[in-house]
N, C-alpha and C positions, 0 to 999 in steps of 0.2 A: 296621749293617749300609749304612748310606747310602752311608758313604765307599768301601766295597765293592765298591758293585753301581755306584758313580755311574757310570761309561762302559754300564752296559746300561738307569739311570734316563735318561739325558740323550735315550735313544732311543727311551722310551716313552710313549706316547700311549694310555689309556681312553677319552678325553673326560668330556664333562662328566657330573654327575649321579652320582645312586646304581650303582652295576654290578652286576649278577646275571655273578659268574665261574663261568663250563662247569668243573666241574674232573672228568678222570679217574682222577687220581690217577696218570699220567705224568707222563715229566719236562716236559712241553711245557706242563700245563693246572696243572702245579705251582708252573713257574715265574712263568707269569699269572698264578696267585695271589699269588706273592711279592710281585714287581714291584706289583702292585695295593694288596698292604699298606702298602709304601710310600711308593707315589708318592699314595695317594687323602688328598684333605683330614682327610675323617672317614671312617677304613677300618672303625672300628665301625660303617657304615652298610652295608658292601658281604655280598655274601649270596656263598657258594658254595653248586654244586648239583651232583652229583653223580647222576648219570642212570643209572638202572639194567634195561638191558634181559633179565639173565637169559639172555645165552646164555651165561658161561660160570662156573662151579663157584666161583671165586672174587671173583665181581663182589659181592656185600655186605659179605664184607668191605673189599674194595677201595672202596667207599661210607665205608664203617665210617672208616676207616684218612683218608681227605678232612678227613672231619665231624670227627674229633680234631682233626687237624695245623692245619683253618680253626680251627676254636672255642681252640686255644693261642693261632695269635697276634690272638688278639680280636674276631675276627668269624662271625657267625652262618653254619649252613649246614645243606644238608637232603640225604638221598636221595630221589629221586621217582621212583618204577616207570612204566616205559615200556615193556611187555614186546614182544617180538619174536619171532616164531618162528622156528627158524632153516628154511632153505630157498633158493630161489632167490629172487636179489638183496637178498638179507640182508644188504647192505651201505647199501644203497639208502634200503631200509625204514626200517632201522635211525637211518642219518641223516633221513628225513625225523621219524620219530616223539620223535627227540632234537628236533629243533627246536622243534616243536609243544610237548613239554613245556615247553624250557626258555622260550617264549615266554608259556605259559599260566601261571606261574611268576615269570614277570618282572612279568604282571599281577598276581596276587594279591600281592609280595612290592612292586611302588609302583615296579619299576628302570628306571632311565632309560632301560640299556641291557643288550645280553647277551653280554660279553665270550669269545671263543671261542680258543683258542690254536693257533691254525694257523700254520705257522713257513713259510717259503722254500721250505725243502725239500716238504712240503705242498704251496705253490702248484705248482711244480713237476712234481710228482706228477699234479696235478691237472689238468695243464692238457696233459702227455705224453696223459693218460685217454683224454681227450678229443680230443686228435689222432688216438689211435686208433678212437675210434668215431666220428668225422666232424662232427664238435662246428665246425664252419666257426669264421666270428667269435667269436663268442658262447662257445665254446669255449676259444679261443687268450687271451681276457680272466679265465680264471681265473675267483680268487673277489675279486671286493672288499674293500679294507679296512673298509670301511663298505658296508651296505647295509641300510636303515630302522634300526632297533635293536641291527642285528646289528653287534657292530663286530671287528675282527681283530690286537690293536694289535702280535700278532707278526708280520706276514708279513714284516719286515726284518732277524728273525730267522734265526738258521740252529737246526738242530736239537741240531748241538752246544753253542752258547749254550745253549740251552738247561737239557742238562745240564750244563752249570757255576754255572750261574745257582743251581737245587738244590744244588752240594757247598758252594759259598759261604754258602749258608742254613742248612746242617743240616740237609737230610731226603734219604730216600732213595726217591726214585720208585719206585712200585709196576709191575710187567711182567706186560702182556697178551699171555697167548701165541699170542693169536689176531691178530699183530701179528708172529706164526713162519711162519704156516701160506699158503703159496704159491699156495693153491688159489684163497685172495682175491687180484683181479686188482691194487687196489693195494699189498696186500706184493709182490709180483710184481713190480709194476714198482719198487716201493724196492727190493728189493735183489736184480733180476737186468736189469729195462730197463735202468732208469736207467743205474745202474752201469757197467753194459757197455757202453750207449750213449758213457757220458762217455770210459770207455777207449778207445774206437774212432775218436773227433775228439781225443783225448788235452788237456784242459778239462773244471774241473767245469760242465755243464750247467743245476745250477741257478740259478745268479744270471743263466746267458742265458735262461733259460727264463720266468721271474721278469722278467726286464726286459722279456723280449717281448710280456708280459700287461699289463704298463703298460702298451705302447704299443697294443694292442689294445682297450685299456678305451678309452683315448682317444679313440682313431676310431672305437669302438663307441657313444659318448655323443653324438660327432657327428652319425650315422650314425640316431641314434633320436631327438636333436632335430631332421632332415632330413624326416625319417619321420613325425614327431608333425606336421610342420606340414602334411605333403600329406592326412592323415586329417585336422584341423582343416580343412583347407579343401575335402574332400571331404564331407565330412558333411553330414547332412541336418536337417534337425528330429527325424522319424523316427529317425534313430541309422543310417541306412544310408548306402550312400558312394555318391555318382555316380564311376560306372565307368569314365569318359572321363576324369579326375581323375585318378585311380589309371593309367590308361594312360599316359595322356604324362610320368610322371615315368619317369627313368631306371630299369631294372629293378630295379638292386639295389636302389634306395629305392621301387619300388613293394611290390615283392617285403615289405620293411622292413615299410612303412605295414600291408599286409596283416596281418601278423602281430602288429604294434600294436593292428589292431583286434579281431583275433581272443580275443587274450586267453588266458589259461592258462587249459589244457593245448595248449602251441603246438603244430600240426601240424608234423607229419615234412615233410622237404626235398619229397617228393615230393608227396602235398600240394598243400603250397600252390604249389609248380609250378603245380599244375592249377589254383587257385583264382586264379591269373594270367591262365589261359585261361580261368574266367568270367568276370572283366573284360574279356577283349578280348572275349566273346563266341563265343570258339570250340567250348566248351562250355553247358550250361544250369546245375547245378551240379554240386558237387563233395562229399562227407563229410570230414569233415576228422578226425572221432576226436571222441570227449567225446561222441557226441551229438549231433554238430551238423552244420549242412550250409549251403556258402555257394551262393549261388544268385542268378542275375541275371536279374530282371525292370524291365521299362521302363527300363533303362536304367544302374539302381542296384541295388547288393552288397547282398543281404542274409541275417544272418546268421538259420538256423533251428535252433533245437530239435527232432530227429526223434526217432521212439520207439524205432527197431534203427534198428542198420545192417547191411546186407546185403552175406556176404562178398565182397565183391567189391572191385577197385580204388580206389571211391568216387566213380567217375565217372558222369555222364549224358550222353549226350550228345544235341547238337543230331541231329534228323533230318537237315538238310541237311548236314551236316560229317561229317567222321572223327571216329575214334576218335583222340584226342587221340594223338602220340606223342615220346615221351620220348627219340628219340633224334636227332641233328645234323641231320639232313635238315628237321625240320621247318620248315612257312610260316608266316608272321607273315599275319594281313588286314592288309590297306593302310591305314596309316594307324591303326595298333594307336597307338603312341607305344611298345611295348615293343618294342626291338630283337629282331631273333632273332639266337639263340647261333649261335656258329662250330662 
């Protein structure tokens, strides 16, 4: 097996320590599991986990298939239930439930990393989805290869290559019928949007989008580091921020610094702009979602928990100043340090 898979093995790096491999039974995750088995110093220490959301009639059978095949390779395997009800945003809810279940199982198993089978094709789809949602630079950056304990060793592999790996190791992947349902946005992007765009420009856009994601991630890391320096310089002993320090930063960094200071869940773009206006003193406070409010008092920005949010745009206007304008003609207070946008 090693000599046959040598070209794939050379490109595969699962990282150090005991791995937990998320395996759905599809070609990508089975290829991930196979490569982990043949590259791991102690494959018997790896563990495969199938997360069952209960969304498909065949999900339990798929899980049993994963367990059987993994055990045949000499590694342990588990089926973990993380039930998700069908309905709006089911893809996002399933993804969040899956991530939580995998990290909890990694804690239980003492695994150093959770390996996910996302490929370059998945990366391109993710970037395109983020573009359609207005995901800005963070969206263009797509999925990182390493995110804490989450590792994606196949981001440099194409989907066709994972199918070839499965063929080489003699395993027949399971087919998830949900991947044929184009009512799911990612499936629509996979089967229609991305192929049509590639055909229109007469080139394969998958490596193009994946390469752009790498560049965007480097830019994002640089900007985040610069924003963290601003937060460090502005932070006072009570955890509040000096508003003037934030305002004197370039607008792109001031915006990012506020987002880093606020923390998850991140406010949407409009409310983040309102938070910048709070820093400038153009408005008194803004509700930013998640039961939180940014308020300026005594030259400092304070993050408050609020009991409930009124069904408004979340802005509290200062009596002496007009309501914040979202259009291009708004004027900035003199000496704000945050330049007006053209």
